[in-house]
C-alpha positions in Angstrom: 170.9 166.1 207.0 174.6 167.0 206.9 175.6 163.6 208.2 173.4 161.9 205.6 175.1 164.0 202.8 178.5 163.2 204.3 177.6 159.5 204.1 176.9 159.9 200.4 180.1 161.8 199.9 178.6 165.2 199.2 178.8 168.3 201.3 175.8 170.5 201.9 177.5 173.4 200.1 177.9 171.3 197.0 174.2 170.3 197.1 173.2 174.0 197.2 175.6 174.9 194.4 174.1 172.2 192.2 170.6 173.6 192.6 171.8 177.2 191.9 173.5 176.1 188.7 170.4 174.3 187.4 168.1 177.3 188.2 170.2 179.8 186.2 170.8 177.4 183.3 167.1 177.2 182.5 166.8 181.0 182.1 168.4 181.4 178.7 166.8 183.5 176.0 166.0 182.1 172.6 165.9 184.2 169.4 163.1 186.5 168.5 161.8 187.2 172.0 159.7 190.1 173.2 162.9 191.7 174.5 164.4 191.7 171.0 161.1 193.2 169.6 161.1 195.9 172.3 164.7 196.8 171.4 163.6 197.1 167.7 160.6 199.2 168.7 162.8 201.6 170.7 165.2 202.0 167.8 162.3 202.7 165.3 160.6 205.2 167.6 163.2 206.6 170.1 161.7 208.2 173.2 158.5 206.1 173.3 157.2 204.9 176.6 156.5 201.4 177.7 152.7 201.1 177.0 153.0 202.8 173.6 155.7 200.4 172.6 153.5 197.5 173.7 150.6 198.8 171.6 152.8 199.2 168.6 154.0 195.6 169.1 150.2 194.6 169.3 150.5 193.0 172.7 147.3 192.0 174.5 148.8 193.5 177.7 151.0 196.4 176.7 152.1 197.0 180.3 154.0 193.7 180.1 157.0 195.6 178.9 157.4 197.1 182.4 158.8 193.7 183.3 161.1 193.5 180.2 162.5 197.0 179.8 164.4 197.2 183.1 166.4 194.1 182.3 167.2 195.5 178.9 168.5 198.6 180.6 170.8 196.5 182.9 172.1 194.7 179.8 172.8 198.1 178.1 170.6 197.3 175.1 168.3 200.3 175.7 168.6 203.5 177.8 166.0 205.5 179.5 166.1 209.3 179.0 163.3 211.2 180.9 160.2 209.0 180.6 161.0 207.4 177.2 163.4 204.6 176.1 166.1 205.0 173.5 168.4 202.5 171.8 171.5 201.6 173.8 175.0 202.2 172.8 
């Protein structure tokens, strides 16, 4: 495979890097997402837990926020204190 890529003038490393760039470019957030709604919910009711935030947002599956809230923590948009979530600084 390396010889085939070399014949095309591309290195195997460049081929892998191109795929990585495309994969990350498609994961961009648009406005008014569930994450933004979760941040708003945590600012309106600080200290609330994930399922209760989901019920207040009227989600069919309130536990879905277990997937969203850790990413928001990493971004610094919310903070976890004890078992509840609070707005980030």
